[in-house]
ZAMARGU-4260 file (C-alpha; in steps of 0.2 Angstrom, whole numbers, plus 5000, padded with zeros to 4 digits):
<rodrens>
0) 5000/5000/5000 | 5005/5018/4998 | 5016/5024/5012 | 5023/5042/5014 | 5035/5047/5029
5) 5039/5065/5032 | 5054/5070/5042 | 5065/5085/5045 | 5054/5097/5054 | 5059/5106/5070
10) 5060/5122/5079 | 5069/5136/5069 | 5071/5155/5072 | 5063/5167/5060 | 5073/5169/5044
15) 5080/5152/5046 | 5079/5137/5035 | 5074/5119/5035 | 5073/5105/5023 | 5059/5092/5024
20) 5060/5075/5016 | 5046/5063/5011 | 5051/5045/5008 | 5038/5036/4998 | 5034/5017/4995
25) 5020/5006/4988 | 5017/5014/4972 | 5026/5019/4955 | 5035/5035/4962 | 5042/5039/4945
30) 5024/5042/4938 | 5017/5052/4952 | 5015/5070/4954 | 5020/5074/4972 | 5013/5088/4983
35) 5016/5096/5000 | 5003/5103/5011 | 5003/5111/5028 | 4990/5113/5042 | 4991/5126/5056
40) 4982/5124/5072 | 4964/5129/5070 | 4965/5131/5051 | 4962/5121/5036 | 4975/5111/5027
45) 4982/5121/5013 | 4992/5117/4997 | 5010/5122/4997 | 5019/5115/4982 | 5019/5102/4969
50) 5031/5093/4957 | 5028/5083/4942 | 5033/5065/4940 | 5049/5070/4930 | 5053/5085/4941
55) 5052/5097/4926 | 5036/5106/4932 | 5033/5114/4949 | 5020/5125/4956 | 5019/5135/4973
60) 5006/5144/4983 | 5008/5162/4983 | 5012/5163/5002 | 5028/5153/4999 | 5034/5157/4981
65) 5052/5163/4981 | 5055/5156/4998 | 5052/5137/4996 | 5058/5125/4983 | 5051/5108/4980
70) 5062/5094/4972 | 5063/5075/4970 | 5075/5061/4969 | 5066/5047/4959 | 5080/5035/4962
75) 5078/5037/4981 | 5059/5039/4980 | 5060/5055/4990 | 5052/5072/4988 | 5060/5087/4997
80) 5054/5104/5002 | 5068/5117/5005 | 5061/5131/5016 | 5071/5147/5017 | 5067/5164/5025
85) 5055/5156/5037 | 5042/5166/5045 | 5031/5163/5061 | 5016/5161/5050 | 5025/5146/5042
90) 5022/5136/5058 | 5012/5121/5054 | 5012/5102/5052 | 5018/5099/5035 | 5011/5084/5025
95) 5017/5075/5009 | 5003/5069/4997 | 5000/5058/4982 | 4984/5054/4973 | 4983/5036/4967
100) 4967/5028/4960 | 4958/5045/4964 | 4962/5043/4982 | 4972/5055/4992 | 4986/5048/5002
105) 4995/5057/5017 | 5009/5054/5028 | 5009/5057/5047 | 5016/5075/5045 | 5031/5084/5052
110) 5029/5099/5064 | 5038/5115/5059 | 5039/5129/5072 | 5046/5146/5068 | 5049/5156/5084
115) 5062/5166/5092
</rodrens>
């Protein structure tokens, strides 16, 4: 079955950087568009970024464009989210997502806290 495992979250000061990873298994990774979402406490889950199966097409939410970069390593079946210039409003649980057979699949999430 589809498995997604996020890692790399933590506590960082405003202006700092983190790189999140999402290790995937149970599906054909090389044919899958991958997405990152986040959910802050008391708010709905929101789309952050996506990357096409070949890695040649990316798209970002306006709130993170220019600060976050999504990438993937198909040989390692891993997708990454490089987050720079972090702000307190980036504090959230970050989730990896893939749609297979019209079904959303999610990892357990990784907490990112931006605070001084």
